[in-house]
C-alpha positions in Angstrom: 14.8 13.7 -13.0 11.8 11.8 -14.4 8.6 11.4 -12.4 8.0 7.8 -11.3 5.4 5.8 -13.2 2.0 5.3 -11.8 2.8 1.7 -11.0 6.0 2.8 -9.1 4.1 5.5 -7.3 1.4 3.0 -6.1 4.2 0.7 -5.0 5.9 3.5 -3.0 2.5 4.3 -1.4 1.9 0.7 -0.4 5.3 0.5 1.3 4.7 3.8 3.1 1.3 2.9 4.3 2.5 -0.6 5.4 5.3 1.0 7.3 3.0 3.5 9.0 1.1 0.5 10.3 4.3 -1.2 11.4 3.5 -4.3 9.3 6.0 -6.5 7.6 5.5 -7.5 4.0 4.8 -11.0 5.2 2.0 -9.8 7.6 0.3 -7.6 4.9 0.6 -10.4 2.3 -1.1 -12.9 4.7 -3.8 -10.4 5.5 -4.4 -10.0 1.7 -4.2 -13.6 0.9 -1.3 -13.1 -1.5 2.3 -14.3 -1.7 4.9 -11.9 -0.1 7.0 -12.1 -3.3 4.0 -10.6 -5.2 3.7 -7.8 -2.6 7.4 -7.1 -3.0 6.9 -6.8 -6.8 4.1 -4.3 -6.1 6.2 -2.2 -3.7 9.1 -2.1 -6.2 6.8 -1.0 -9.0 7.4 -4.1 -11.0 3.8 -5.1 -11.1 0.5 -3.2 -10.5 -2.1 -4.5 -8.1 -5.7 -4.8 -9.3 -8.2 -2.2 -8.1 -10.0 -4.7 -6.0 -6.7 -5.6 -4.3 -6.0 -1.9 -3.6 -9.5 -1.7 -2.1 -8.7 -4.7 0.1 -5.3 -3.0 1.1 -7.2 0.1 2.1 -9.4 -1.9 4.5 -6.5 -3.8 6.0 -4.3 -0.7 6.4 -7.3 1.4 7.6 -6.7 4.2 5.0 -8.5 5.9 2.1 -8.2 4.7 -1.5 -6.9 8.3 -2.2 -3.9 7.5 -0.1 -2.7 5.1 -2.8 -2.8 7.8 -5.6 -2.0 11.1 -3.9 1.7 12.0 -4.2 3.6 13.1 -1.2 3.1 12.3 2.5 1.2 15.5 3.0 -1.7 14.0 1.0 -2.2 11.1 3.3 -5.7 10.6 4.7 -4.7 7.6 6.8 -6.2 7.3 10.3 -3.5 6.7 12.8 -5.8 5.2 15.3 -5.1 1.5 16.0 -8.2 -0.7 15.8 -8.2 -4.2 17.3 -8.9 -7.1 14.9 
């Protein structure tokens, strides 16, 4: 079985991190100022987000930039504390 592409891996990580935060695609898209269909394309690995957007996602999702590139859930650095906005 082939390894997923970098774009697909980033998409899987976005979806996982969003799910950990119990956010819908629409909620994350609004927080990022993008269309939910674009976020869907990122999550499906059809399009790669810019580095600056990944930085913004890390802030919104309260996680490390490394969380987007480290394969496997064991590599997550995400803080599971909920911070009020």
